[in-house]
C-alpha positions as CSV (number, residue, x, y, z in Angstrom):
1,M,-53.4,33.0,-88.7
2,H,-51.8,36.2,-87.3
3,D,-49.4,36.6,-84.5
4,V,-50.9,36.8,-81.0
5,R,-50.2,40.1,-79.2
6,C,-49.0,39.4,-75.7
7,P,-49.2,35.5,-75.6
8,I,-48.7,35.7,-71.9
9,V,-51.0,38.0,-69.8
10,E,-51.2,38.7,-66.1
11,L,-54.5,39.7,-64.6
12,R,-53.5,41.4,-61.3
13,Q,-56.0,42.3,-58.6
14,Y,-54.6,44.3,-55.6
15,T,-56.3,44.8,-52.3
16,L,-55.3,48.2,-50.9
17,H,-55.5,49.9,-47.6
18,P,-58.5,52.2,-47.3
19,G,-58.0,55.5,-49.1
20,Q,-54.8,54.5,-50.8
21,R,-56.0,53.6,-54.3
22,D,-55.6,57.0,-55.9
23,V,-52.2,57.3,-54.2
24,L,-51.1,54.1,-56.0
25,I,-52.7,55.1,-59.3
26,R,-50.9,58.5,-59.4
27,L,-47.6,56.7,-58.7
28,F,-48.3,54.0,-61.2
29,D,-49.3,56.2,-64.0
30,R,-46.3,58.5,-63.4
31,E,-43.6,56.0,-62.8
32,F,-44.5,52.4,-63.6
33,I,-45.7,52.5,-67.3
34,E,-42.9,53.5,-69.4
35,S,-40.3,51.9,-67.1
36,Q,-42.0,48.5,-67.3
37,E,-42.3,48.7,-71.1
38,A,-38.7,49.7,-71.4
39,A,-37.9,46.5,-69.5
40,G,-39.6,44.4,-72.1
41,M,-43.3,44.0,-71.1
42,T,-46.6,45.7,-72.2
43,V,-48.8,47.5,-69.8
44,L,-52.2,46.6,-71.3
45,G,-54.5,48.6,-68.9
46,Q,-55.0,49.7,-65.3
47,F,-58.3,50.3,-63.6
48,R,-60.3,51.2,-60.5
49,D,-62.9,48.5,-59.5
50,L,-66.2,50.2,-59.6
51,D,-67.6,47.9,-56.9
52,D,-64.6,47.9,-54.5
53,P,-63.0,51.3,-53.5
54,D,-59.9,49.4,-52.3
55,R,-59.2,47.3,-55.3
56,F,-56.8,48.2,-58.1
57,V,-56.8,45.9,-61.2
58,W,-54.3,45.9,-64.0
59,L,-53.1,43.9,-66.9
60,R,-49.6,43.4,-68.4
61,G,-48.4,41.2,-71.2
62,F,-45.3,39.3,-72.3
63,D,-43.9,37.7,-75.4
64,D,-43.4,34.3,-73.7
65,M,-42.5,32.8,-70.3
66,T,-38.8,33.2,-70.7
67,R,-38.9,36.8,-71.7
68,R,-41.4,37.4,-68.9
69,A,-38.7,36.3,-66.4
70,E,-36.1,38.5,-68.1
71,A,-38.4,41.6,-68.2
72,L,-39.6,41.2,-64.6
73,G,-36.0,40.8,-63.5
74,R,-34.9,43.9,-65.2
75,F,-37.8,46.0,-63.8
76,Y,-37.7,44.8,-60.2
77,G,-34.0,44.9,-60.2
78,G,-33.9,48.3,-61.7
79,P,-33.7,51.9,-60.3
80,I,-37.3,53.0,-60.8
81,W,-38.8,50.1,-58.7
82,K,-36.1,50.4,-56.1
83,T,-36.8,54.1,-55.8
84,H,-40.6,53.8,-55.5
85,R,-41.2,50.3,-54.2
86,E,-41.6,51.4,-50.5
87,Q,-44.2,53.9,-51.4
88,A,-46.0,51.5,-53.7
89,N,-46.0,48.6,-51.2
90,S,-47.2,50.8,-48.4
91,T,-50.6,51.2,-50.2
92,M,-51.1,47.4,-50.5
93,I,-52.6,44.7,-48.2
94,D,-52.3,42.0,-50.8
95,S,-50.8,41.9,-54.3
96,D,-50.8,38.1,-54.8
97,D,-54.2,37.7,-56.5
98,V,-52.7,37.1,-60.0
99,L,-54.0,34.9,-62.8
100,L,-51.5,33.9,-65.4
101,L,-53.4,33.7,-68.8
102,R,-52.9,33.1,-72.5
103,P,-55.2,33.9,-75.4
104,V,-57.5,31.0,-76.3
105,T,-56.8,31.3,-80.0
106,A,-54.6,33.5,-82.3
107,R,-57.5,36.0,-82.7
108,A,-58.6,36.0,-79.1
109,G,-55.8,38.2,-77.7
110,F,-56.0,42.0,-77.0
111,P,-56.1,44.2,-80.1
112,P,-53.4,46.7,-80.9
113,P,-53.4,49.5,-78.3
114,A,-54.8,52.9,-78.6
115,V,-52.5,55.9,-78.1
116,R,-51.7,56.2,-74.4
117,P,-52.6,59.6,-72.9
118,P,-49.5,61.5,-71.9
119,A,-48.1,61.7,-68.3
120,G,-50.0,64.4,-66.4
121,E,-53.3,63.8,-68.2
122,T,-56.2,64.5,-65.9
123,T,-59.3,63.8,-68.0
124,S,-60.8,60.4,-67.3
125,A,-62.7,58.5,-70.0
126,P,-66.3,57.6,-69.2
127,S,-65.8,54.1,-70.6
128,L,-65.8,50.9,-68.6
129,V,-64.3,47.5,-69.2
130,L,-66.1,44.4,-68.0
131,A,-63.8,41.4,-67.1
132,T,-65.7,38.2,-66.5
133,V,-63.8,35.4,-64.8
134,Y,-65.0,31.8,-65.0
135,H,-63.5,28.9,-62.9
136,G,-63.8,25.3,-64.0
137,E,-63.1,22.0,-62.3
138,G,-60.8,20.9,-65.1
139,L,-59.1,22.6,-68.1
140,F,-61.2,24.7,-70.4
141,D,-60.6,22.6,-73.4
142,Q,-61.2,23.0,-77.1
143,T,-64.9,22.0,-76.8
144,F,-65.4,25.0,-74.4
145,A,-63.4,27.3,-76.6
146,E,-65.7,26.3,-79.6
147,F,-68.7,26.7,-77.4
148,F,-67.7,30.3,-76.4
149,D,-66.8,31.3,-79.9
150,G,-69.8,29.7,-81.6
151,R,-72.6,30.0,-79.1
152,M,-71.7,32.5,-76.4
153,R,-70.1,35.3,-78.4
154,P,-73.0,35.8,-80.8
155,V,-75.4,36.2,-77.8
156,L,-73.0,38.4,-75.9
157,T,-72.6,40.6,-79.1
158,E,-76.4,40.8,-79.5
159,A,-76.5,41.9,-75.9
160,G,-74.1,44.8,-76.6
161,A,-70.9,43.2,-75.3
162,T,-68.7,42.1,-78.2
163,P,-65.8,40.3,-76.5
164,L,-62.6,42.2,-76.9
165,A,-60.3,39.4,-75.8
166,W,-60.8,36.0,-74.2
167,L,-58.1,34.1,-72.3
168,Q,-57.5,31.0,-70.3
169,S,-55.1,29.8,-67.6
170,E,-51.4,29.4,-68.6
171,H,-50.2,26.4,-66.7
172,A,-46.5,26.7,-67.3
173,A,-44.4,27.0,-64.1
174,N,-44.1,30.6,-62.8
175,S,-40.9,31.8,-64.5
176,F,-40.4,34.6,-61.9
177,P,-41.1,33.0,-58.5
178,A,-40.4,36.2,-56.6
179,L,-43.9,37.3,-57.7
180,P,-46.5,34.7,-56.8
181,V,-49.4,33.7,-59.1
182,R,-52.5,31.6,-58.3
183,T,-51.6,28.0,-59.1
184,G,-54.0,25.1,-59.6
185,E,-56.5,27.5,-61.2
186,N,-58.6,26.7,-64.3
187,A,-59.8,30.1,-65.3
188,F,-61.4,31.5,-68.5
189,V,-61.6,35.3,-68.7
190,W,-63.3,37.5,-71.3
191,F,-63.2,41.2,-71.6
192,A,-65.6,43.7,-73.2
193,R,-65.6,47.5,-73.4
194,F,-68.6,49.8,-72.9
195,A,-69.1,53.5,-73.6
196,D,-70.3,54.2,-70.1
197,E,-71.9,52.6,-67.0
198,R,-75.4,52.9,-68.5
199,Q,-74.5,50.8,-71.5
200,L,-73.0,48.1,-69.3
201,A,-76.2,48.0,-67.2
202,E,-78.3,47.7,-70.3
203,H,-76.1,44.7,-71.4
204,L,-76.5,42.9,-68.1
205,D,-80.2,43.6,-68.1
206,F,-80.5,42.3,-71.7
207,L,-78.8,39.0,-70.6
208,D,-81.2,38.6,-67.6
209,R,-84.1,38.9,-70.0
210,S,-82.7,36.9,-72.9
211,D,-84.4,33.5,-73.7
212,R,-81.6,32.7,-76.0
213,W,-79.0,33.2,-73.2
214,R,-81.0,31.1,-70.7
215,E,-81.8,28.3,-73.1
216,T,-78.8,27.9,-75.4
217,V,-75.9,29.2,-73.2
218,L,-76.6,29.0,-69.5
219,P,-77.2,25.2,-69.2
220,T,-73.8,24.3,-70.7
221,L,-72.0,27.2,-69.0
222,S,-73.4,26.4,-65.5
223,A,-72.5,22.7,-65.9
224,T,-68.9,23.8,-66.6
225,L,-68.3,26.2,-63.8
226,T,-67.4,25.5,-60.2
227,R,-68.4,28.8,-58.7
228,T,-70.4,32.0,-59.5
229,P,-68.5,34.0,-62.2
230,Q,-66.7,37.0,-61.0
231,R,-67.6,40.2,-62.8
232,L,-65.2,43.1,-62.5
233,R,-66.6,46.4,-63.6
234,L,-63.5,48.5,-64.2
235,T,-63.0,52.2,-64.9
236,P,-59.7,53.0,-66.7
237,T,-57.2,55.3,-65.1
238,T,-56.4,58.4,-67.1
239,R,-53.4,56.7,-68.8
240,S,-54.8,53.3,-69.4
241,V,-54.7,52.4,-73.1
242,L,-57.5,49.9,-72.6
243,R,-60.3,52.4,-72.2
């Protein structure tokens, strides 16, 4: 069993004022990547939501809950955030939609990162990331983890969406209360990467037509979930390492 990269992950969805997403992204990619990582966290990826022009989605990881508190304290108490927080906050309507997650197994976390494009990079990748969020009544237990790994993953892979990482809610107390997270949530989130929007559309169409998906996956999955899954179609920013 290998070490899990980023055993604690935040999935952060921000609702922004109209027209402000690119303003925040330019600021984020210029000022908030290296400065956060210097404070002791990992910026896993940052994205535009393809279906909502006013949503910014990003992921950051931590070694554990204690070091999460330490890293966040260093960053939000440090000079970079103090200098730019007013500009950043002015773009946002809400920044509290945050799921605190952990990899389901030792091999379910995010893979080692690609090389991050340098500051000032202007070329965007055509790739997309699909984040699928499931919500359950109770905890996603070992039985569901085995169902996802043994039954769902093969069908998803057949449909062109090899899961990149799959995570579930971390129920430890929020170790940095100054930044709220969604509590009482039982979430399971899996991520896949696609070359472009067409490949993603082909994957979704394949699932819609798949007898194997309808007959061997959907009955168990539907019985587990309490609401319609959220699908986030995400386009990486120019400096996102998850691309």
